[in-house]
Residue, then its C-alpha position, 0 to 999 in steps of 0.5 A: m434282243r433280251n436285256f440282261r440285268e443283274s438281279p438283287d440276288q446276283k449283286m448279293w452273290t457277287h458281293k459275297t464272292d468278292n468278300r470270300s476272295k478277300i477273306m481267303k487272300d487274308l487267310r493265306e497271308i496270315n498262314k504265310e506269316l504264321v509259318k515264317n514266324y515258326y520257322e524263324l523262331s524254331l530254326n534260325q533263333k534255335k528256340p524250338e520249345e517256344a515255337v512248338a508251344k506257340y505255333l504247333g497244333p494238338y498233333y504234328r504229322q511229319h513226312n520227313p522219314g528222318a524225323g518223328d511225329g509230334g512236337e517233342a520229336f521236332i524239338g529233339f531234331v532241332h537240338v541235334f541239328a543245331k549241335m551239329f551245325p551251330t551257325l546254321h541259318f535258313d534264308f527265306k526266298r519265297f512263301i506261297a500259300e494255297g488253301d490250308l497249305v504254305m510252301v517255303h523255298s529257302h536256302l539252308i546254310r549249315q556253316p560259313g563257306d557252305r554252298g548250302v541246300a535248296v529246301m522246299d517245305i510244305f506246312r498244313i495249317e488247321d485252326n491257325k496252328i501247324v499240324e503237318h509238314w513235308d520237305v524236299l532238300q537238294e544240295i547246291p552243286e559246285k558246278a551246274e549244267n546251266n547258268n540259272t540259280m536254284f533260287 
């Protein structure tokens, strides 16, 4: 029967792998915080100019067909949306990160008494800046076919 031992190279590889896992976990947490701060500043505090200057990359690719690419288009979108719904607020439910992507599950309440909208956003991060965005929205119905919430 052979006796297998860890060689010094294997120990170093394990150590490097452990460090890489920790670095990736730390990066995911940093990315989640970046997106949360961007979302909070731009939409809840209604300061899109400040959010764009601080958090968007040199380009911003938008996949929502109702919004244009780039920081200026985002700023215009927020101003129009906030004018339509001055008390709008996003209640964050969860942030999930994988690689360079951050997903946000939130409850958009446009005005008092509104059941709201369940929102899923995905942001792509590059060089510690937001460079791409996707979203899916679903109105919260008055009556559901089950007893589960959307959050």
